[in-house]
C-alpha positions as CSV (number, residue, x, y, z in Angstrom):
1,M,12.4,87.4,-37.2
2,E,11.8,85.4,-34.0
3,S,13.9,86.0,-30.9
4,F,16.5,83.2,-30.3
5,V,19.7,82.3,-28.7
6,Y,22.4,80.4,-30.6
7,Q,25.5,79.1,-28.9
8,N,28.4,78.4,-31.2
9,L,30.5,75.5,-30.0
10,P,34.3,76.1,-30.1
11,A,35.4,73.3,-32.4
12,R,37.9,73.6,-35.2
13,V,37.1,71.8,-38.5
14,V,39.6,70.8,-41.2
15,F,37.7,69.4,-44.2
16,G,38.9,68.1,-47.5
17,T,40.3,65.2,-49.5
18,G,43.7,64.3,-48.0
19,A,43.0,66.3,-44.8
20,L,44.5,63.5,-42.7
21,A,47.9,64.9,-43.6
22,Q,47.1,67.9,-41.5
23,L,47.1,65.9,-38.3
24,P,50.7,66.8,-37.2
25,P,50.2,70.6,-37.5
26,E,46.9,70.3,-35.8
27,M,48.6,68.6,-32.9
28,D,51.1,71.4,-32.8
29,A,48.2,73.9,-32.6
30,L,47.0,72.0,-29.5
31,D,50.5,71.9,-28.1
32,A,50.1,68.1,-27.8
33,R,53.1,65.9,-27.5
34,R,51.9,62.4,-26.7
35,A,48.7,61.1,-28.3
36,L,46.8,57.9,-27.5
37,V,45.3,56.7,-30.8
38,L,41.8,55.2,-30.3
39,C,40.0,52.7,-32.7
40,T,37.9,49.7,-32.8
41,P,39.5,46.2,-33.2
42,G,38.5,46.2,-36.9
43,Q,40.2,49.6,-37.6
44,R,43.6,48.7,-36.1
45,A,45.4,49.2,-39.5
46,L,43.9,52.7,-39.9
47,A,45.0,53.5,-36.4
48,E,48.5,52.3,-37.2
49,R,48.5,54.6,-40.2
50,V,47.7,57.5,-37.9
51,A,50.4,56.4,-35.4
52,D,53.0,56.3,-38.2
53,L,51.9,59.8,-39.3
54,L,52.5,61.0,-35.7
55,G,55.8,59.3,-35.3
56,A,57.3,59.8,-31.9
57,R,54.3,61.7,-30.8
58,A,52.2,58.5,-30.8
59,A,52.1,57.3,-27.2
60,G,50.3,54.1,-28.2
61,I,47.1,52.5,-29.7
62,F,44.0,51.5,-27.7
63,D,42.0,49.3,-30.1
64,R,39.1,48.2,-28.0
65,A,36.4,50.8,-28.7
66,V,32.9,49.2,-28.9
67,M,29.3,50.3,-29.3
68,H,27.6,52.3,-26.5
69,V,30.9,52.7,-24.5
70,P,30.7,50.2,-21.6
71,I,32.0,51.7,-18.4
72,E,34.6,49.0,-18.1
73,T,36.1,49.8,-21.5
74,A,36.1,53.5,-20.6
75,R,38.0,52.8,-17.4
76,E,40.6,50.7,-19.3
77,A,41.1,53.4,-21.8
78,R,41.5,56.1,-19.1
79,E,44.1,53.9,-17.3
80,A,46.0,53.4,-20.6
81,A,46.1,57.1,-21.2
82,R,47.4,57.7,-17.7
83,R,49.9,55.0,-17.9
84,L,51.3,56.1,-21.2
85,G,51.5,59.8,-20.2
86,A,49.1,60.9,-23.0
87,D,48.3,64.5,-23.2
88,C,45.8,64.1,-26.1
89,A,43.5,61.4,-27.6
90,V,43.2,60.9,-31.4
91,A,39.9,59.1,-32.1
92,I,39.7,57.6,-35.6
93,G,36.6,55.8,-36.7
94,G,32.9,56.2,-36.0
95,G,30.7,57.0,-33.0
96,S,32.0,54.2,-30.9
97,T,35.6,55.5,-31.1
98,T,34.6,59.1,-30.6
99,G,32.5,58.1,-27.7
100,L,35.4,56.4,-26.1
101,G,37.5,59.5,-26.5
102,K,34.8,61.5,-24.8
103,A,34.8,59.1,-21.9
104,I,38.5,59.7,-21.5
105,A,38.1,63.5,-21.7
106,L,35.2,63.5,-19.2
107,D,37.5,62.0,-16.6
108,S,40.8,63.6,-17.5
109,G,40.1,66.7,-19.5
110,L,42.5,65.5,-22.3
111,P,41.8,67.3,-25.6
112,I,40.4,65.1,-28.4
113,V,41.2,65.2,-32.1
114,A,38.4,63.3,-33.9
115,I,38.9,61.8,-37.4
116,P,35.5,60.5,-38.5
117,T,35.3,57.6,-41.0
118,T,31.5,57.3,-40.7
119,Y,28.6,59.8,-40.7
120,A,27.8,59.4,-36.9
121,G,28.2,63.2,-36.1
122,S,29.3,62.6,-32.5
123,E,32.5,64.5,-33.1
124,M,30.5,67.8,-33.3
125,T,28.7,67.4,-30.0
126,P,29.4,67.8,-26.3
127,I,27.1,64.8,-25.7
128,Y,28.6,61.6,-24.1
129,G,27.1,58.2,-23.3
130,L,28.2,55.5,-21.0
131,T,26.6,52.1,-20.5
132,E,26.7,50.5,-17.1
133,A,24.6,47.5,-15.8
134,G,22.6,47.4,-19.0
135,L,21.5,51.1,-18.9
136,K,23.0,53.8,-21.2
137,K,23.2,57.2,-19.6
138,T,23.9,60.3,-21.6
139,G,24.9,63.8,-20.6
140,K,26.5,67.0,-21.9
141,D,29.8,68.4,-20.9
142,P,32.0,70.9,-22.8
143,R,35.1,68.9,-21.8
144,V,34.1,66.1,-24.2
145,L,33.7,68.2,-27.3
146,P,36.6,67.4,-29.7
147,R,38.9,70.3,-30.0
148,T,39.7,69.6,-33.7
149,V,37.8,67.5,-36.2
150,I,39.5,66.3,-39.4
151,Y,37.1,65.3,-42.1
152,D,38.8,63.5,-44.9
153,P,36.3,61.9,-47.4
154,E,38.9,59.4,-48.5
155,L,38.7,57.7,-45.1
156,S,35.1,56.8,-45.8
157,W,35.6,55.3,-49.2
158,R,35.9,51.8,-47.7
159,L,32.9,52.1,-45.4
160,P,30.6,49.3,-46.5
161,V,27.6,50.6,-48.5
162,A,25.1,49.1,-46.0
163,L,26.8,50.9,-43.1
164,S,27.2,54.1,-45.1
165,V,23.4,54.1,-45.6
166,T,22.5,53.5,-41.9
167,S,25.2,55.8,-40.7
168,G,23.8,58.5,-43.0
169,I,20.2,58.1,-41.8
170,N,21.5,58.2,-38.2
171,A,23.0,61.6,-39.1
172,I,19.6,62.6,-40.6
173,A,18.0,61.8,-37.3
174,H,20.2,64.4,-35.5
175,A,19.0,67.1,-37.8
176,A,15.4,65.9,-37.9
177,E,15.0,66.1,-34.1
178,G,16.8,69.4,-34.1
179,L,14.0,70.9,-36.2
180,Y,11.5,70.4,-33.4
181,A,13.7,70.8,-30.3
182,P,12.5,73.4,-27.9
183,D,15.8,75.3,-28.1
184,R,16.0,75.2,-31.9
185,N,16.6,78.5,-33.8
186,P,16.7,79.8,-37.4
187,I,20.4,79.0,-37.6
188,T,20.1,75.4,-36.6
189,D,17.1,75.1,-38.9
190,L,19.1,76.1,-41.9
191,M,21.9,73.7,-41.0
192,A,19.4,70.9,-40.4
193,E,17.6,71.2,-43.7
194,E,20.8,71.5,-45.7
195,G,22.4,68.6,-43.9
196,I,19.4,66.3,-44.5
197,A,19.3,67.3,-48.2
198,A,23.0,66.7,-48.7
199,L,22.7,63.2,-47.2
200,A,19.5,62.4,-49.2
201,R,21.4,63.3,-52.4
202,A,24.6,61.4,-51.4
203,L,23.3,58.1,-50.1
204,P,21.7,56.8,-53.4
205,R,24.9,57.7,-55.2
206,I,27.0,55.9,-52.7
207,R,24.9,52.8,-53.1
208,A,25.3,53.0,-56.8
209,Q,29.1,53.6,-56.6
210,A,30.7,53.1,-53.2
211,Q,33.8,55.2,-54.1
212,D,32.0,58.1,-55.7
213,A,34.3,60.8,-54.3
214,Q,31.8,63.6,-54.6
215,A,29.0,61.6,-53.0
216,R,31.3,60.7,-50.1
217,S,32.3,64.3,-49.7
218,D,28.6,65.4,-49.7
219,A,27.7,62.8,-47.2
220,L,30.5,63.8,-44.8
221,Y,29.5,67.5,-45.3
222,G,25.9,66.6,-44.5
223,A,26.9,64.6,-41.4
224,W,29.0,67.5,-40.2
225,L,26.0,69.8,-40.4
226,C,23.6,67.3,-38.8
227,G,26.1,66.6,-36.0
228,T,26.5,70.4,-35.4
229,V,22.7,70.7,-35.0
230,L,22.6,67.9,-32.4
231,G,25.4,69.6,-30.5
232,A,23.5,72.9,-30.4
233,V,20.0,71.7,-29.3
234,G,18.4,69.1,-27.0
235,M,17.3,65.6,-27.9
236,G,13.8,64.3,-28.0
237,L,11.9,61.0,-28.3
238,H,13.9,59.5,-31.1
239,H,17.3,59.7,-29.5
240,K,16.0,58.6,-26.1
241,L,14.4,55.6,-27.6
242,C,17.5,54.7,-29.5
243,H,19.7,55.1,-26.4
244,T,17.3,52.7,-24.6
245,L,17.3,50.1,-27.3
246,G,21.0,50.3,-27.9
247,G,22.3,50.5,-24.3
248,S,19.8,48.0,-22.8
249,F,19.4,45.5,-25.6
250,N,22.8,45.9,-27.3
251,L,21.3,46.7,-30.7
252,P,23.6,48.2,-33.4
253,H,23.6,52.0,-33.2
254,A,23.1,53.2,-36.7
255,E,20.7,50.5,-37.6
256,T,18.6,51.2,-34.6
257,H,18.4,54.9,-35.6
258,T,17.4,53.9,-39.1
259,T,14.5,51.7,-38.0
260,V,13.1,54.0,-35.3
261,L,13.3,57.4,-37.0
262,P,10.3,57.1,-39.3
263,H,8.1,56.0,-36.4
264,A,9.4,58.7,-34.0
265,L,8.6,61.3,-36.7
266,A,5.2,59.9,-37.2
267,Y,4.5,60.1,-33.5
268,N,5.5,63.8,-33.4
269,A,4.1,64.8,-36.8
270,A,0.9,66.5,-35.7
271,A,2.7,68.4,-32.9
272,A,5.5,69.7,-35.1
273,P,4.1,70.4,-38.6
274,Q,6.7,73.0,-39.6
275,A,9.6,70.7,-38.7
276,M,7.9,67.9,-40.7
277,A,7.5,70.1,-43.7
278,R,11.2,71.0,-43.7
279,I,12.2,67.3,-43.4
280,A,10.0,66.3,-46.2
281,R,11.2,69.1,-48.4
282,A,14.9,68.2,-47.8
283,L,14.1,64.6,-48.7
284,G,12.1,65.5,-51.8
285,G,8.9,64.0,-50.4
286,T,5.6,65.1,-49.1
287,H,5.4,63.3,-45.7
288,A,8.5,63.3,-43.5
289,A,8.1,59.9,-41.8
290,Q,7.3,58.1,-45.0
291,A,10.1,59.8,-46.9
292,V,12.7,58.7,-44.3
293,Y,11.2,55.1,-44.4
294,D,11.3,55.1,-48.2
295,L,14.9,56.4,-48.3
296,A,16.0,53.6,-46.0
297,K,14.1,50.8,-47.7
298,E,15.1,51.9,-51.2
299,Q,18.8,51.9,-50.2
300,G,18.5,48.4,-48.8
301,A,18.7,49.4,-45.1
302,P,16.9,47.5,-42.4
303,V,13.5,49.0,-41.5
304,A,12.4,46.5,-38.7
305,L,13.8,46.1,-35.2
306,K,13.2,42.4,-35.4
307,D,15.8,42.2,-38.2
308,I,18.6,43.8,-36.2
309,G,18.3,41.7,-33.0
310,M,15.4,43.0,-31.0
311,R,13.2,40.4,-29.4
312,A,9.4,40.8,-29.2
313,Q,9.4,39.8,-25.5
314,D,11.6,42.8,-24.8
315,L,9.3,45.5,-26.2
316,D,7.4,46.0,-23.0
317,K,10.6,46.4,-21.0
318,A,11.9,48.9,-23.6
319,C,8.7,50.9,-23.2
320,E,9.0,51.0,-19.5
321,I,12.6,52.2,-19.6
322,A,11.7,54.9,-22.1
323,M,8.7,56.1,-20.1
324,G,10.9,56.3,-16.9
325,N,13.1,58.9,-18.5
326,Q,11.1,62.0,-19.2
327,Y,12.5,64.7,-21.6
328,P,11.2,67.5,-23.8
329,N,9.3,66.3,-26.9
330,P,6.7,68.1,-29.1
331,R,4.0,65.5,-28.2
332,P,3.8,64.3,-24.6
333,L,4.9,60.8,-23.9
334,E,1.9,58.4,-23.8
335,R,2.6,54.9,-22.7
336,S,0.2,53.1,-25.1
337,A,1.3,55.2,-28.0
338,I,5.0,54.6,-27.3
339,R,4.3,50.9,-27.1
340,S,2.5,51.0,-30.4
341,L,5.5,53.0,-31.9
342,L,7.9,50.3,-30.8
343,Q,5.6,47.6,-32.2
344,D,5.5,49.3,-35.6
345,A,9.2,49.7,-35.6
346,F,9.6,46.1,-34.6
347,E,7.5,44.9,-37.5
348,G,9.0,47.5,-39.9
349,I,5.6,48.9,-40.9
350,R,5.6,51.9,-43.2
351,P,4.2,54.9,-41.3
352,I,0.6,55.7,-42.1
353,R,0.0,59.2,-43.4
354,P,-2.5,61.1,-41.2
355,A,-5.8,62.1,-42.9
């Protein structure tokens, strides 16, 4: 057995159909009395359901969460929490809402209760991101890790199939990069492979029947594992590229991960053969990059950056931004190769299997 270090993050997880009903006692466990409920504009009704469940302990609803957490929105939410005397934030929704909760916690230290309705996985990490002046900056801080996460598969039943697929592949990306992270270990490897496999089983069933209760539960379970992996290890090329593309060019988060992942894996394949073998096995394929691409395409997800809002004239700038932010990666960052990766992702070309 290899030597390793594994740091277990101190989050509490409540998982199961109907688990939303456990929110009041979970608030009691945190000794929280006034919760600011966070959501996107489109999930206001769900936030009102949460506020009704909390009753007098709902301090108010902030419904302006958006992708990539613009610094201006974060400041508004922080001021709302202060003005309303909130001692807790309840974030219900996907990564945008959880990210907004983290922005509040980073500044104030308020505990977060996260209630995911997508497969983003952000709820299981101490990673935060803020976008200012067209650049998305990320960091890690234990203060932003949600104290309690409530996973209720029923809350994902109405997640559109298309978003379910891209959100699920976004989760797969967390685990895939965790398998070749320099601080990976046998425990995170197990969680990563199991998380990828659970999502690979679930996504085709969700596409066939959007309200397949078992498939929704499996997908949420897989997302939990994949998010836990991301929270325990460092990020590599894939996540850094996606942060660049999302924060600087305002591309949709999950769709960006879906289109970039096969090409990031192809870039790293020769430098991380054991990780690629685990990813391929979890997906039931023989080539990790192609298996991810095929999963996305077969489920009707976008596979080209040009189809989700990226402009060809911005690819050079994206490459420059990515090269200016060095980070650990199995294969060193090479400008011409990164530019080719972006071009392939832009065109949606199926990765070529190496000889």
